[in-house]
C-alpha positions, 0 to 999 in steps of 0.5 A: 747371534741367535737364529731368531735374529738371523731369521728376522733381520735378513736383507730379504726384509730390507729389500722387500721394504725398499721394493715397496717404496722404490720398485724392483727396477730401482734395485736391480739396475744399479747392482754391479757384478765383480769377481772380487770386492775391495775394502769398504764395498757393499757386497752381496752374494749372487742369488741372495739379497742380503747386503753386507758392508766389507770393512777390515776384512770382515762383513758387517750386517745392517740390522734393518733398512733404517740403519742402512739409510743413515749411511747410504742413500741407495743401493748403487755400488753394491758388488756381487761376489761368489758364495765362496768369497762371501763365506771367506769374510767372517761376520764382524758385527752389526752396523749401528746408526750413523752418528748425527742422523737419527735419535733412537730408543727401544720400546721397553725404555722410554729414554731417547738417545743420540748416537755418537761415534763408536755406537755410543748412546748419550741420553737426551735428558729432557724435552727442553734440551731436545727442542733446543738441539733438534727443533720442535719436531725432534720427536719425528727424528726418533727410530725404534731399535729392536731390543736384541740390537740395542746391545750393539751400543755402549753407554756415553755421558748424558746430555744435560745441557744444550751441547750437540753430540759428537758427530752432529752436522750443524749450520748456524742461521744466516750462514752457508757453512756446515760444521761437523761437531767433533770431541771436546766442543770442537767444530770442523767446517766443510770446506766445500759441498764436494767435501760434504758429499765425499763423506756421504752426508745428506742435507736432511741430517743438518741441524739448524742452530741460532745465529752465534749458536756455535760461538762457544765451540773452538774451531778445528781443522777444515774437512776438505775431502773424504775421511774414512773415520767419518765415512766408514763404519768404525767397527761395532759389537754385535752379539760377539762383543765390542772390539776395544782395549782390554783383556779377553773375557771367557764365559763358561757354565759354572759348576755352581749352576743349580741342578734341575729342581722345583720352582715354587711360587714367591721364591728367589731361585737361581737358574743359571750361573756362569764363570766370567774370567778376564785374562790379559787385562781388565774387562768391562761388560757394558750390557747383557741380554738374558732370555727365558727359554724352555716350555713355559710362559713368561708369567712364571717370573714376576721379574729377573735379577742379575747377581755378580758374586752374590750381589745384585747389579741394577734393578729387577728386570721384566721380560719383553715380547721376545722373552728377553731383558737387557741389563745396561749396568756395567760389570767390571772383571779385573784381569786374572779374576773370575766372577760368578754372574747369576740369573735369578728368577723371582717367581710370581706369587701364584703359579696356578696357570704355570704348573708343570712348566719347565722354564730355563734362563740363559745369557744370549748376548753380551756387549763389552765396553772394554775387552774382547769376548771369546765365548759361544752364546747362548748359555742356559742353565737347567730347567726347573719344574713349576709347582704351585702347591708348595707354600714357602715362608712369608714375611710381612714388613712393617715399621718397628716400634723404635722407628723415629718420628721427624726430628732434628738431632744435634751433631755429636749424637751417638747411637741414634736410631734412624729407622727400624723395621719389624719382620713378621714371619708366617706359619709356613716355615722358619726363616733366616735373614741373611742380608739387609740393604739400607739406602740413604736417600737423605742429603747427608754425605757418607762421612757425616755419619759413622759407626753404622750398626744393625741392631736387633733387641739391643744386640749389634748384628753388624757394623760398618764405619760409614755408608758406602755410596749412600748404602749400608749393606749388612751381611749377617753372620750368623744369619738371624733366625725368625721362627714361624709365627714370630717377629723380630725388629731390625734397627739401623743406628749411627753417630751423627758426626757432621752435616749441618742442615743435611738430612739422613733418610734410611729406606729399604729401596727394593724388596730384593734388598731384604734377603731371607731364606726359608729353613724348611724348603730351602728357597730364598723368599721375598717379603710379600707385604711391605708398607709401600707397593712401589719403591722404596718399599720401606720409606724411612723417616727423615732426620735433620742434622742440626747446626754445628757445635763449638767447644772450647777448652784450654790446652794443657801446657806447663806453666811458663814464664813471660817477660815484662816490657815485652810484646807478643807474650803468650798468655794462653792457648785454647782448642776450638773444636767445630763440628758439623760445619764451619763456625763463624765467631763474631764476638770473643771476650777474653778475661785477663787476671793478674795476681801480684806476688806478696809485698809487690806493687800490684800491676793492673790489667791496664798494663796488658795491651794489644791482646791478639788471637793467633791461629795454629799457623801464627796468623793473627785472626782477631785483635789487637784490643786492650782490656778494660779494667773491671775491678781489683781485689787485694793483690788480684786485678781483673779486666776484659778484652773483647774483639768483634773481628770475625773468626772462621773456625773450620770444622775440626780442632784448632789451637788458638793462642792469646798474646799480648804486650806487657808493660814494665810495671810488673814485679818478678813472680806476678802471674797472669791468666786468661779465661774464656767463658764460651757460653757467655763471651762468644757469639757464633753462628754456623757458616752453612746454616746461618743459625746461632750456635751456643759455644760450650761449655758454659763454665769458665775455661782457664789457661795455664798460669804464666809467671812474669820474670825478667830476663836472666841467664846462669853460666856454669861449667859441666863436670864432663868431660872428666879430668883425664890424660890426653896425648899431645898432638890430639886435634879437636879435643873437647876441653869443656862444656859450658852451660847457658841456663835460661830456665828462670828467664821471662824471655828468650836470651840472645848471647853474643859473646862468651869468654872462657878462662884458660889455666895451665900448669907445669910446662904447659902454656896457653898458646899450646892450644890452637884452633879453638872452636865453640859448638852448639851440639854439632853446629859450630858457632862462627866467630868474628875474631880469633879466640886462640891464646897467644901466651907462651909463658909456662903455667900461665892463664889466659882468656879466650874470647868467642864473639859470634857472627850470629847470636846464639838464642837460648829459649826461656825455660831451657838451657843450652850446652856449648862445647869448647874444642881445640888442637893440642901441640906436640911441643910439650908433653907434660903439665895440664890445661883447663878451660872454665868460667872464672870469678873475676871482674870480666863479664864472661857472657854478653846477653840481651833479652830477645823480646825486650832488647834489654841487656842482662847481667848473667850470674855464674857458678864459677869453675876453672873446669877439669884439668887435662894432663898432657902425655907423650903417647897413649897406653895399651893394656893386654890381658886374657879375656874372660871368654878365653877357652879353658884348657882342654882336649881338642879334636884333629882336623877341625877349623876355627877353634878358639884357643885364646882371646886377647883383651886390648884396652886403650887409654889417652888416645886411640891406639893402632895395633900394627904387629903382634908376636905370639909364642907357641910352647909345646905340651907333651912335646907338641908345638906348632906342628899341632895346627895347620893354620893360625889367625886373629879375628875381631869377630867379624873379619880376619885381622891377621893371617897365617904367620908370615915369619918365624923368628926362632926355629927352636921352642918356643916358636914365635909367630908374627902377625903383621897388620901394619897396612890395616892396623887393629884400632882400639878406641880410647877408653874402650876394650876390644877383643882379638880372638886367636883361632887355629885349624888343627892338624891330622894326628891319625899316625898315618903318613899324612899325619903332621901332629901327634895324638896326645901332644899339644900347645900353649900360646902366649905373648911373652913380653910387652915388646912383642906388640907394636902399637902407635897412638892414632893422634900422637903418631908415637909408640904407645906404652904397652903393658901386660903379656897374656898367657893362654890355656894349654890344649892337647890334640887327639884324633877325636875327643869324648864328651860327657853328659849326665842323664836324669835317672828314671827312678826314685829311692826305694828297695830293689834294683835301681838306676844309680848313675846314668850318662852319655858319652859322645864322640866328636865327628872327626873320629871314633873313641874307645872307653876302657874303664869307669870308676864311680864314687858311692855314698849311702845313708840310712839304708841296710846296704846296696850291692849287686852292681853292674853297668849296662851299655844301651848301645851295645848288644853283647850284654853288661859291663863286668866289674873287675876283680878288685870288687866282687859286686855280688858280695861287696856291701856299701863300697866307696869306690866301684871300678868297671872294665868292659868284658866285650868278648865275655871272656872274663877280665882276669887279664884285663878288659877290652875297649868299647867303641863309640862311633864318630859323631855318635853316642852311647848311654851307660847306666850303673845299676845296684840293688838297694835294701832300705832299713826302714828309717827315714832319710835313706839315700844313695849318691853316685858320681862318675870320677874323672882325673885331675892330671894326665898320666905320668907317661904315655902308655901301651895297653889293650887296643882291640875288642878281643884279647884281654890285656891288663893295660897296666900303663894307665891303670897303674898310674895314680890318675886312672879313674876314667880310661879312654883312647882316640884310636889314633893308631888304628890307621896304622895298626888295624889288625884285630890282634894288635893289643899294645898301642900307645893310644890310651889316656885318662879322664883329665880335661874330658869335656863335661867330666870333672874330677868328681862329677855332680852326684846323682842321688836317690 
């Protein structure tokens, strides 16, 4: 609370007022003294006359004596307490007027309010209402409340009828009962005078109502004694905000508050910005009080605006005698959000008498409708120094040249200019327009207009779909610049979509609705000159939206067929589109045209009756009526059917269907078409405006032609399912698909019975098939009879009859496929069975027309159906799948390596694989010891596990995969894959090593008997074919991978890269390389020589050529062999290894010097050579980086182009002097390395 309030309204003033009226004795004799107060007491401090009301542990302040005496009649019962006790009670707020006692207003607001519980103000909106509620002397019940205390109240619903506010005391004429008016138009009777007095009510506050005036109020519970909710003040917001549900509101001076500066005349200047943050719930600010401070006069400001996040809230405010203003518009701050609330001072047009003044603006009070305020007020911004010498830019607003005149516009008008203003900028500075707010003051709804655009010189500056709350707020991005001395026009245009007889009137309500900024001085400025000096500043022209419209057009549908002699035949469909308002049609004329097929009897329009119009819900809305025969011409007949039934077409698009009854006089392929001529044959008016509407278009609108057909149905047998072998014992097998074709029918077909011919051959007989059912899609067609055949004669035929409980309807123009399914007995496993439609005297399909009820004779495309050959069991074919890995080298201690893929295909029935025996053949004396685990997988789950048994201890070892408990299912006609995977063993020659480097294995299924499989339907053993053998794999501690690298140079003389590649080692361990061999081919050059290999990952210089080729002397060789001279000691006795670390790689480059002979087509092509088989024996040779060794074992073998080792012995033999180790092999099956790699060419 401000000091001003505290000083002006202490209880000293209250007591003085009472002294004048009652005398001092009346005050002092009735004041008691107590050592401690009770809740609900009136309290004061000894030596101080201010009286407070103690409620809920807080003391509440009476703003003045008038407010006090609405609650109490005198000062009896005031308790005097000590200073320390008084100060222990925090101020809770100001006490508002008691509900039902007085009317109140403030001097700066002409509205008169009643007070409801909780300090809620309700506006009495007219004098007539005030008289009816409070009597002819109602104005004598009004008290003026000082502006600073008006913020103690919150806003309630306006009183717009003679309904008593909540809290009123009312007595009907002639009655002795006084009522308390409660919420919900409830009246509560005081049971006695004692109950009335117990709540401290006064007889002078009781309002007089006419006899029966409270009859519309429902009776509530009687008041029998004191009720604290009525007798005590319930808590109210003073300067600190209301106690109500919601979050907590904190207020801080924002960093965006402008620094001290200059306030010039005619400008919009933000002074103070606060950050208002809601936590723990939404907060609603009910009102706020702003104040002008500083060394200044109020005349600095023409008015003051409040903005929330840059948008103005409420009207501009002027300052009262206390230099304050109050904003009553609600401001909602959602929980967890911060909004910036700005006080903007709009300076006067002249500041001559204010030069040098330093005004400030601040927030001094705030009342919350919802939430709790936690802030220290007041909060002021920085002072601004007034200057009258600077002249900011000026704007003059006039009507633009495109501003329309009064007019009525049709619904559907597009981009209509509804208003235009011209802004003329003065000579002081350039100006940019940032925002324009148009107020739609007409009666049209927001959705009546769309595509609302702000346009300048034909350029669309901003667009919104519809006005929002009847406002079109355009924010220009970028802003529109107007140079000084120039002008620009701004028009608002829109589409008129609806709103018959309503008006559109776009105004600019307030001068602040045009936001513009001067570009020299940087101030926001108000337009100084407007067409009007009061609101609205620019009053737009009223545009009336004309009557609604009705447009009719045919629905585009395919040509259909209709049946003669049938009711409710669809002759046409039309879309009726009403815009702007509901349209009522009182006359609709439908023309019917009939064209006979050639040489056919001509039916006339008299053969069409009961023409009826239906809406989209199938409800008849006009008719029936019969056409009159207008005229005929040749094979064409015309007639018109006119209905005068009222058809109400709601706004929007509606599909209406024309149906009629056709006689039996039509011939096949006669056609019927219905036409509408909206401009001539429809009489309509607007349901809202009552004005005549001329339907459009004026031209004839023709529906799709309908062709007259009799009912027809064609029966046939599909070619699927194809003839196939089926296993005896299969249930629910599909034998045939029968087609019921009504595409050429003039009406829907109702099928009641189907007979299918069954044929058997060989040992098969009709009764072998049982449980016959017929399906329409997935729906079984329930029959009233048993269709199963009974004949047990081999190779006999029979008929299966399906009589339906509920008829099957085949819509005209469509076809249906019904499926015959049945169960096959196991008793016969040879011969064949077929179901079809046979050409005999039996009518296989019984059908009638749905519309006419006429029986029809179907036609047939006869077929015996496809023969299904019986077999005793299904078959299973096994083979290696194409995805089976090729033979190769695999690293040790690696999990999940794929070493074979089985392709399993099933025929005749689903096949369940229960067991598979996989044989393991050794490679280089290897075998099962080369892997730790082996299993089967179908790609998503493991379907076999580590072998559970071994049938043989000698090679080949056989592994059993037992899946009996969860068989692997191969669906009939499909192929499924089973992948064999292994976890490889350790081969590092350590004591923990299980396998051996250079050894391997090969897997196979040796024979068809190694697979156990059963038919899922038959339950018998399936016939297995195929015994797949998979590729061989050799295990090493680690393996290398070759990859070519692109050369960095082209052909030419000089030193050139001739071959470049990378060798990578598997992460399981390092590998070593000993020898490379290159194949060289040249063309049209003098020579290439001086070869060497460079290892980019090694610091000890180049690789040196072996003695077979002196690279400095050899010209154009075919083969180049290189050994590593790692220790630079020469290679006379052999080279040394070059190691590639685990998971790492090295890049090797072959260089040579090329001399071109100058002729065209010179080339050099080089390939790194691999080997096409393993060495004949496992050999020992150099295994360290020092001590030359000729490695004669591998190098003397025929396959010796690429020599590498997996260093498997290094765990056991790690001495640098270990020169002979059995760990070298050649390039056979090295990944990426072919016998001859793809040449790299210059």
